N, C-alpha and C positions, 0 to 999 in steps of 0.2 A: 156149362162150365163155370163152377162158382170162383175160381180164382183166375186173374188174368193180370199180366204185367205189361206195362208200356215203357220200354227203355230206348234210350239213344244209342246208335252204332257208331257215331263218328266223334267229333269233338264238341258235343253239345250243340244247341241251337237247331235242332233237326225239325222241330215243328210238333214235339211231343204233346205239349199243352193243349194244341187244338184237337188233337186225337183223343186225349183224355177228355176234354171237354165233350166230344161226340158221344162216347162210349159211356160216360157217366149218368146219361140219362136213362139207362137201364140197370145201374148199380146202386147196391145197398150202401156200400162203404167205398171211399178212395182214400187210400194211404201212401203219404210221403213216407219214405223210408230212408232216406240219407239226404245229404247236403243242407243248405241254409238259404240265407237271403241273397246268395249270389246267384240263384237261379232266376230266370226271367221269362215265364211262360206267358206269351201274348195269345190272347184269344178275343174272339168278336161275337159275344153273345147278343143276339138280336142287331147285329151290325154295328155294335159300338165297343169301341176297342178298351181292353182292360189288361193291366200287366200284373201278375202275382208272382210273388218272390217266395215267400214262406209258405203260404196257404195252398193247400191241394186245390186243384183245378175242380174238383167236384162241389167245391162252395158255390158254384155257379148252377147248380141243380137243387131245388129245394127239397128234393125228396131223399138225397144222398148225405149219409154220414161221413164227416172228413176227419182224418186223424193225422196227426204230426207226430210220428211214432219215435222211438228212442234212438234211432240212428241219425236224427237231424242234430244241427247246431241252430240255435234260435237267438235272434238279437231282439230282446222283448221290446224295446223302443220302436224299431221298425215294424214287428209284428203287429204292435198296437196301433200304428198308423194305417197299416194295411186292412186291419179288422175294421177301421173307422171308414175307410174308403169303400170297402167291399159292401158293408152295411149300408152306407150313404147311397149306393147304387140299387137298394133295394133286396139285398140278399142276408136276410137276418140269420145269424149263426147260433144263436141260443138254442142248445140241444143238437147243433149239427157240427160242432167243432169240438174235438178232444185233443189235448196236448200231452204227451208223455210226461210223467214226473221224472222220468230218467233222462230225458233229452237234455243236451249240453247247452249251456247259456254262454254268449257272447257278452262280454263286459266291455267297458272303454279301453281297460288294460289290453284286450285282444286287438282291438282296432289300432290301437297305438303300435303294438308289435308288429301287426301286418303292415302299416305304413312304412315303419322304420326297415323292414326286410326288403320291401318292394323300391325303397329309395336307394338301396346298395347295388353292388356289381352282380349279386347273385340273384336277382329278380327272376320270378318265374311267370310273370304277368296275371297276377291275380286282380280280383276286384276291389282289394282293400276293404273287404266286408268282416276282416277277423276270422275267416272260416279255417284256415289252417291252424292259426293259434290256439283256437278253441279246440278243435280236434287234438292237437299237440298236448294240451293240458288234460284233456280226459284220458289219453294213454300214458300220461306221466303222473296220474291219479292226482292232480291239485286242480281238477276242474270244478266249476259252478253247474250245478244241474237245477232244473225247473223245482224240484222239491225244495231246495236250499232258499228259493225266493219266498217260501210261504213261511219261514221260520228264521228269525232274527238271529239267533245264536247259531244256528247251522250256516247261515249265510256269512256272518262274520268269520267263522272258522274257515269256511272255504276260501274267502277272499284273502285271509291272511297266509294261507297254505300256498296261494297261487304267486302273491306277491314277494313272498319270501324267496322263491326260486326265479322269479322273471324281473325283480328290480334292477338287477345287475345288467340286464339287457336294455333297460330303458332310461337308466341314469334318471337325471332330473325331471325327465317327462313322465316317470312312473306315477300313477295315480295312488290315492292312499284309500285305505278301507273306509275312513269317514267320509270321502268324497263320493264313493259309490254306493255304500250300503242304504242310504236313504232313497235314492231315486229307484235302485232295484228292487227294495221292499216295496215301493209304492207301486211299481209296475207288475210286481208279482200278485200284489193284492187284486189288481183290476184283471188278470189273468187267471186267478184262482178258480173261477166258476169253470174253466176249460181244463184245467189240470186233473189227469185221471191215470189210472192203471190201463194203458191203451192196449198192451199185449192181451190182457184178460178180455178187452172187449171184442178183440179180433178172434180170440178162441171161442168165445160164445157165438160169433157170428158164423164161424166155420161149422161149428157143431149144428147151428140150425139151417146151415146150407145156403147162406145168404151169399150173394155176388158181391165178390171184392176185387177192386182194381188197385193195383200197386203202381203208384205213379214215380218214375224215375227223374232224376235231375242230372245234367251233364250228359255225358256219353261214354261209350265202353273205351274209347281211345284216351279218356282222362282218367280211367280207373286207377286208384292210388297204388297198385300193384301191377296189373296188366298192362297199363298204358305207358304212354311215352314218358317214363320216368327220367328226371324229376319234374318234367313238365305236365304235371297232372293237378287233379284236384285231390282233395284230402280225405275222400270216402269211396267206399266201393258201389260202383256205378252198374256194375255186372247183376245178373239174376242171382248169383252166389251170395250177394250181399242183402237179398231180401230177408232171409230168416233172422240174421242177426240185428239188421235194421229196424225189422218190424217187432222182434221181440220174442218170436214163437217159432218152433221147428215147424215147416209146411213145405208142401211142394206146389209148385205153380202150373196150373194145368195149360194155359196158353200164353206164350211169351212173345209178344209183338214187339219186332225191332223196328225202329224208325230211323230213316235214312233220307236225306234229301237226294234229288235227281242229280245233285253235283256235291261239292263238299265245302266247308267253310271250316275256319278255327280262328280261336281268338286268343290273344296272348303270345307267350314265348314257346318255342319248342318247333320240332321239325314238322314238316308238311309236305310228302313227297310230290303229290301233284298240284301244288300250288301254282297260280298263275299270276305274274308280275307283268302283266301286259294288258291291252286293251280288252282282250277277253276277260281276264279277272275283274276289270273294272265294271265291264258291262254285266258279269253276274252279281256284282255287288249292288250296281245301281237298280237293276231290274228286279233283284231278289229283296231290295231293302236290307240288305245285310249291315246291319249296325245293331251293337247290343243293346237289348231291351233293359239291362240294368245300367250300363255305364254310357251308352251311346257310342262306344269304341267302333270304328270300322272293322269288319271282319275280314280275315284274309280267305279269299276264294281260290277255288280250282276244280278241276274234273274229278268226278266221283273215282275213289279208289276200291275197285272191287276185289281186289286182292286182301286188302286190310278188311274190308266188310265180310268177306267168307271167313276169314280167321274169327273175328269176334262174334259172328254168328254161331260158330262152333263152340267156341268156349263158353257162350252164354245160352246155350240151348234154345236159339230163337226157333219158334214153330212157324212163324209167318212175317213176312215184310210189310212195311208200310212206307211207300215211297212218295214223298212229299215234294212241294214245289217243282213238280214235272211242268207246269205251265211256264217256267223261268227260261227253260230252255228252247221256247219257241223263236226266241231272239237270235239262234245262232243257225249256221247251215250245217256243216258236218260236227260230230260231235265224238269227243275222245272219252275213253273210259280205260282206267288204269288196270292193267291185267297181271302185272308182276313188277319186278325191279331188275335192273340190269346186273348179273353176276350173282344174283340171290337164288338159291335153289331149294330153300327150305320151305315147308309148308307153313309155318307160322312166321311171326315178326321177331327182329333181333331185340334182346333185352338191353343190349349195350346202347346208350343214346348216341354214342359217336358213329357206331355203325349205322344206327337207324338214320340218323341226320344225313349220311352220305349216300342213301339210297337214291337212285334215278330211275323214274317210272318207265316202264314199257307200255304203250298204249295201242288199243286197238281203236280204230276209226269207224264211226257208224254214221249212217246217213241221218240227218235231222229233219226237221218239219218246220214250216213257217207258219202253219195255221194258229190262230189262237183258240187254244183248248180250255181256257179259264171257265167258260160257261158249260162245258161237257160235265155229264153227271152220270155216266155209265162207261166202263170200260170199252165196251163194244162199239162206242161212239168215237173213240179216239182214232186220230189217222193211222193208217197202215204202218207207217214208219215209226210213230210213238209206240205202237204195240210190239213192233218188232225190236225196239231199244228195251222195252220192259222185259220181253221174253229173253234176251240176252242176260241181263242182269240177272233174272231169276234162275236161270240155266247155269251161269258161271258160278253164283253163289250157293246154289242148291238148296235154297229155301223158297218156297212159293209166296208170289206176292199177293197179299189178301186185301190191302187197302192202297188206294191211290189218292191224292190230293192235289188239286189243281188251282188252289187259291185260299184265301184266309178265312172265308164264310164257313159256317158249319156245313152247309149243304155241298161245299165244294169238295168234301171226302165222301168216298163210295167205295163199297166193297167189290171185290171182282167175282164173277161168276163162282157161285159154289162155296165162297169162303164163309165161315160162320161169323155171325154178327156179334161177337163178344161172348 
């Protein structure tokens, strides 16, 4: 299978980075097609923790070319810091990292706008990394792109364009072209060796039948259109966003949808199966549910299979990856959301007021007390664990291909007969 995608099926933080890290050992290219530095993929190469924000997780494999495609938004200051950190860990990026010349650039103005928005009554719970305002400027046709950082006149024009529209929103805090252009040009010069036509690179790789993995950030329930709008991210997180984000028309052969064995969410917005009790706190503590980017405690709850089935259908998921299964060893009986009171539609409501009012209907399944964190094969899991997974698989209607029981690379394993990428 030459093309594979790994996408989140919940509200992000499903453990996608760890699975990308595992599969990239056999990939030629790893492509980030959306999102920006608000992502926080935590992985443990050789047992040592590293958190990636902008960079594709494939940078941790020296034989893998990594692409930051045109659908991304990039904060050049944070990206340079991240490149330095990764290279200091022994992962040289020369000739292994390509940044699209069409990718959007986050400037100090975008950071200021994001902070002002989140300080108001209409906040949506962003990471204040300027992601939303950067995407907004792209679609308002006043954005800065990576190509602009390589040309002083082009950058000056782009900045002036944006400030002319956004200054009224920032008042006295509005930065000037003069204050931004020097630092941005300097950072552009440092990033110049990486900037390329990444769509062409991918097209050539496809012709050569190279193995490409598309790495998603955030999750399906945060998709800017299909998610719990307006409490969503600012990009397309579903498989349908891959062609536009990558920059070329293509089909993806294998779409791996990643879900925790329970559910979490950060920021504002509805969360039908949220637990505001001791069980929710137990999930948070045992699962280490604190944001990789912000450190914020994540909201925790039981897995919502109704929503999972919906997003699998609209994203064309071919197999599931269930992560953090070991966290549930702390519980007795387990609940899984199988619907909502009074809701008899196959999809989810678009109206946020109606979505927020949904009350979950649960099915209770027997749990297990055994520590499964050292298990390395599906057949070695306790019987009740296998039955829990079988119920998930049958309800959602998508086979489980990957199971993860810990943060280490070797703690993820394929189920019997599942293709390995």
